[in-house]
C-alpha positions as CSV (number, residue, x, y, z in Angstrom):
1,X,-37.0,-51.5,-74.2
2,X,-37.6,-49.0,-76.8
3,X,-34.3,-48.0,-78.5
4,X,-35.5,-44.2,-78.6
5,X,-35.8,-44.2,-74.6
6,X,-33.0,-44.1,-72.1
7,X,-33.5,-45.4,-68.7
8,X,-32.5,-43.2,-66.0
9,X,-32.3,-44.3,-62.3
10,X,-32.5,-41.8,-59.6
11,X,-30.2,-42.1,-56.7
12,X,-31.3,-41.3,-53.2
13,X,-29.0,-41.0,-50.0
14,X,-30.0,-40.1,-46.6
15,X,-27.7,-39.0,-43.8
16,X,-29.6,-39.7,-40.5
17,X,-27.2,-37.6,-38.5
18,X,-27.9,-34.5,-40.4
19,X,-31.4,-35.6,-41.5
20,X,-30.8,-34.8,-45.0
21,X,-32.0,-36.4,-48.3
22,X,-30.2,-36.0,-51.4
23,X,-31.7,-37.0,-54.8
24,X,-29.6,-37.3,-57.8
25,X,-31.8,-37.2,-60.9
26,X,-29.1,-37.4,-63.3
27,X,-25.4,-37.4,-63.5
28,X,-23.5,-34.1,-64.0
29,X,-21.7,-31.5,-62.4
30,X,-23.7,-28.8,-60.2
31,X,-23.2,-25.5,-62.0
32,X,-26.0,-23.5,-60.0
33,X,-28.3,-23.9,-57.4
34,X,-31.5,-22.3,-56.0
35,X,-33.2,-22.4,-52.5
36,X,-36.8,-23.3,-53.0
37,X,-37.3,-22.7,-49.3
38,X,-35.0,-22.8,-46.2
39,X,-35.1,-26.6,-46.4
40,X,-35.1,-27.5,-50.1
41,X,-32.3,-26.7,-52.6
42,X,-32.4,-27.3,-56.4
43,X,-29.3,-28.1,-58.2
44,X,-28.9,-27.3,-61.9
45,X,-26.1,-28.4,-64.4
46,X,-24.7,-25.9,-66.9
47,X,-27.6,-26.4,-69.4
48,X,-30.1,-25.6,-66.7
49,X,-31.4,-29.0,-66.2
50,X,-32.2,-30.0,-62.7
51,X,-29.7,-32.8,-61.6
52,X,-30.2,-32.9,-57.8
53,X,-32.4,-32.1,-55.0
54,X,-31.4,-31.6,-51.3
55,X,-34.0,-31.8,-48.5
56,X,-32.9,-30.7,-44.9
57,X,-34.9,-31.5,-42.0
58,X,-36.0,-34.4,-44.1
59,X,-38.1,-36.3,-41.4
60,X,-40.4,-33.3,-40.9
61,X,-40.6,-32.1,-44.4
62,X,-41.6,-35.6,-45.7
63,X,-43.9,-36.4,-43.2
64,X,-45.8,-33.0,-43.7
65,X,-45.7,-33.6,-47.5
66,X,-47.3,-37.2,-47.1
67,X,-49.8,-36.1,-44.7
68,X,-51.0,-33.4,-46.8
69,X,-51.3,-35.7,-49.9
70,X,-53.2,-38.3,-47.8
71,X,-55.5,-35.4,-46.7
72,X,-56.1,-34.3,-50.3
73,X,-56.8,-37.9,-51.2
74,X,-59.4,-38.4,-48.5
75,X,-61.1,-34.9,-49.2
76,X,-61.3,-36.0,-52.9
77,X,-62.8,-39.4,-52.0
78,X,-65.5,-37.8,-49.7
79,X,-66.5,-35.2,-52.2
80,X,-67.1,-37.9,-54.8
81,X,-69.5,-40.0,-52.4
């Protein structure tokens, strides 16, 4: 591994009862947060770096995002034919 690079591992937890996914992008204390929409909250540290993402109604939100990406890929493939 290159000495100038540091390896970061994202941690993901899922609460099936609340249907919430929480992604920790980097360790740190949450200083501020912003609601991207009613189901997605972004969390920042004191330096303004994104450190966490919380997704409520995860099943519906992730399925919609995956379906949208699949649709985009199919449309791109059909246009290149």
